[in-house]
N, C-alpha and C positions, 0 to 999 in steps of 0.2 A: 270470217277469214279473209286474209289478203292474198288469196290464191291468184296467180297470174293466168290470164286467159291464154288459151293456145293460140300461137301465132303472133303474140305480142312481142315486139322487138325490145330486148333488154340490153343493158350495158353492164355485163358481168365483170368488167375489168376495173370498175371504179374503186372498189375496196382493195383489190390487188395493187393498184397503183399507190394507194395510201400506205399499204404495208411495205412495199418496196422502197418508197420514199423514206419511211421511218427507218428501215434497215440501213439504207445508204447513209443517211444523216447521222445515225447513232453509232455506226461502225467506222466512220471516217476518223482518222487520227486528228484532224482539225476540229472535231467536235469537242475536244478537251482543251479548255483554255489554258490550263496549267499542266505542263508535262510532268512535274513532280507528283501531281495528284494522281496521275495514271500509274505511277510506279509505287503507289502506296502513299497514304496521306503524310507519312513521315519522310518520304523521299529516299529512304535508304533500304527499302525492303528488296529482298532477292526475288527472282521469279518463283523459286520453290516456295517461299513464304506466301507469296500472293496466291499460288495454286492451292496451297493448303487452306487459305482463307476462303477461296472460292468453293471449296468442297463443303463448307458450312453454310446451309441455307438461312441460318439465323445469326450469321456473323456480322461484322461491322462494315463490310464493303457494300457499296451500292453497285449493283450489277443489273443487267437487263438481258433476259433470255429472248432471243429471236429464233423461233422454232417452226419447223415445217414437218407435219405428220402426213405421210402418204400411205393410206390404208386401202386394202382390198376387202370389200364386203361381199358376202354371198348370202343367199337366202331365197325364199320362194318368189318374191317379186323382182329379183335382180337379173333374171335371164342369163345366168352364167357368171355373174359377178359385176360389181361396179366399183369404180375408184372414187374414194372420198378423201379430199385433201384439206387439212386444217392448218392455217398459218396463225401463229400466236405471238403476241407481244406481251412479255411478262417481266416487268421491273420488280426487283426486290429492294425495298427501301427501309433499312433499319434506322430508327430515330431513338437516340438516348433519352429516356424519360428522366432517369436519375443515374448516379454513378454505377448502380447495381442492376438496373433493369432497362431493357430495350423494348420498343414497340416495333415489330417487323410487319410490314404490309406488302402484300403481293397481289396486284390486280392481274387478271388473266383475260386478255382481249382477243377473242378468236374470230378469224375470218374463214369461212368454210366454202369450199367448192364441191358441190354434190349434185347428183342427178335430180332433176325436177320431179316433184310428186305430181301425178295427174289425179285430180280429185273428181270423183263422180259424186257430186254433192247430194244427189237424191238417195245415194246408197249409204250415206254416212250418218249414224245416229249421233246425237249430241254427246260431246265428250270423247268420241271414238278416236279423235286425232291423237290423243294421248300426249306423252312427253316427246321431246325432240329426239332425233336420232343420236346414237352414241358418239357420232363424230363431233358433236357440239357440246361435249362435256356433260351430257345429261346422265351418264351412268347406264346407257343402254336403252334401246327403243322398245324392246320387248315384243317385236312382231309388227307387221303392217296391218292396220285395221281394215275391215271390209270397205271397198269403195276407193282404195288408194293403190296406185301402182306407180312404178318407176319408169321414166321415159329416157330416151337417149339425149335429151337436152340437158344442159347443165346451168346451174345458177351459182353465183359467187356473192355471198351475203354475210353481213355481220351476224354472229350468233349471240347467245346470252353471255354477258360478261360476268365473271366471278371475281370476288375479292375476299381474301382471307387476311386477318390481322391477328398477330400473336404476341403475347407478352412472354419475354424470354430473358433469362439472366444475361447480363452483359458479358460475363466471362464464363467459359466452360468449366465444368467440374473435372479436376484431374483425378483419374482412377489409379489404384495401386500399381498397375502395370505401366503407367505413363501415358496411356490413352486418355482421351477426353470425351466427356459425356455432355451433350447439349439437349435442351428440350424447349418447347414452346407450346402455348395453349391459348386458344381464342376462338372468336366466331368466324364463320364463313358465310358469305352471301352470294346468291345467284340472282342477277337482275334481269328483268324481261326486256332486254335491249335488242333482240333479234329483229332484223329488218324484214324477214318473211316468216310466216307461221311455221314452216317445216324446220326451221333452224332454231327454234326456241320453244319454250314452254308456255309463254304468256302468263307466267306466275312469278311472284316474288317469293323466294325461298331462302331459308337460312338454317343454320345448325352449327354444331361444334366442329372444331378442327384441331389437330395437334401434330407435332413433329418430335421425334426422338432420333438422335444421331450418336453413333460412336465413332469418333475421329481417331486416327492413328497417333501413336507416340512419335517422337521426333525421328526415330529410325524405323517406324512401322510403315506398312504399305496398304493395309486393309481399311476401308471405310464402309460402315453399314448404317442404314437408317430406315425409318418407317414414317410416312406421312399419311394422314387420313382426314377426310372431311365428309360431312353428311348434310344433306339438304332435305328440308321438309317445307312444302309450300304453305304460306300463311296469308296469301292474298293473290289477286289477279283475276283474269277472265274466268267467268263461272262455267262456261261450256267447254273448258279444257280440263283434262284429267289432272289430279293432284300429282305433286312431285314427292317421291320418297326414294331417294337414291343415295349411294355411298361410293366413295372412291378411296382405294388403298394403294399407295405407291411404295413398293419396297425398293430399297436403294443399296447397291453394292458396287464398289470400285476397288481395283487393285492397281497401285502405282507400279508401273513396269520398271525393272532394273536396267534401264537403258539411258543413254544420254538424252537430256531434255526432260520435259514434263509430259509424259505419256501415261495414260491410264486405260485399263480394260475394265469394262463393267456395264451397268445399265440401271435404269430407273423406270421399269414398266409400271403402268397404271392398271389396277384391277377395278373394274366397274361392276356395281350391283344395282339393279333396278328392283326394288322390293315389291313393287306392284305387278311386275310381269309374271307370266306363267312360269312354272317351275323350270322348264327347259330353256327359258329365255332370260332368267334372272342374271346370270353371271357371265362376265367376259374376263378370262384370266390368261394373260400372256407371260411367256418366258422371254427374256431379252439378253442380248449380248451387243457390246458396242466398243468403240475406240474413240478417245478424245486426246487433244493436245492443247497445252497452254503455252503461249509465247508472247513476245512483244511485237506489236505492229507499230513501228515508230515508237512513240512514247507510251502507247496504250497497251495494257495487258489484255489479251484476247484468248478466249477458249473456243475451239471448234470441235465438233464431234458428230459421229454418225452412229445410229443404233438400229438394230433389227429386233422386232417383236413378233413372235409366232404364238398364236392363241391356241392353247391346249384345251381350254374350256371356252366355248362360244355359244351364243344364242342359237337355238335350233331354227327359229323362223327367219331371222335376218340379223347379221352382225359381222364384226371384223374377223378376218382369217389371218392376215399378215399386215405388218406395218413397218415402213422405213421412216425413221426419224432423223432429221438433220438439224443442227442447232449451232448458233453463233452467240457467244456471250462476251460482250465488252464490259470492262470495269469503268464506272463513271465516278467523277469526283463527288464526294459527299457535300450536300448543301447544309446539313445540320450536323455539327460536330460536337457541340457542347450540350450537357444535360439540360432539358427544359426546366426541370424542377430541382433547385439546389445547385451547388457548385460541385 
């Protein structure tokens, strides 16, 4: 293990500085070389049209989610509760393979600020360290093993990076009521990139992922969707527990009947750790939030805030509440023409 000895001086801000630098650079209007590209590749799209395209995670826009999740964890080792903050950079990059099919790729790069684990190495059996905590996209920790406790010190580290890549029709299917149906299917990977043991699994994991979305008709207001991904370890450090986890994200948004592009809704993430004890397997939140899409100079931008309250949570140690804030700029597409065929 790469456990940090007590009293060692750390520099927890190094990853935070990288995140803030990326946020400022990518959200600055000057980051877009072509103002027309920000207003839609055709240059004539309205803000409402761009907002509708941003609602489709498998659409033709290149966008980047800059997200901060601020969660309150409680459980036996938490001494009344601990704050765990996760900062994520998530570009969504659709590439046209043919005129009919897109390949949509979304890497998820998390930087986590969490209480340091104090390790009593003599009291930890091989493999007891288990999967990483739920804050680093593991699907739930499932309790703190013997010999591990939380301290008042904090660490800021890179966690395991995830990448999903889905094949999706280039155009949505129009339903009889005028609404649109989109879907995508492909693999999801979890890479052992964590800079400290407690923030990752030390396993290479993979599994299937999919998205289905119902987008509103031209005069409609409701958007519904479901994303899911599953990870099973296929390699990595032998003295760490295997990974068997799933994530289900249910999505709902209602376009408010007010001036501008305002929406009410949420996209909470349900986590399942299949190897945890029965009372620790599931984290299930209910969510509500508000978002707005507007132009910042030439650049379309969405900002939002969302609250998640966990109605089902791990008994041993897990999230109770979470506040999510996000900023989503639209980027110019670098690949516009189909790779195969005209």
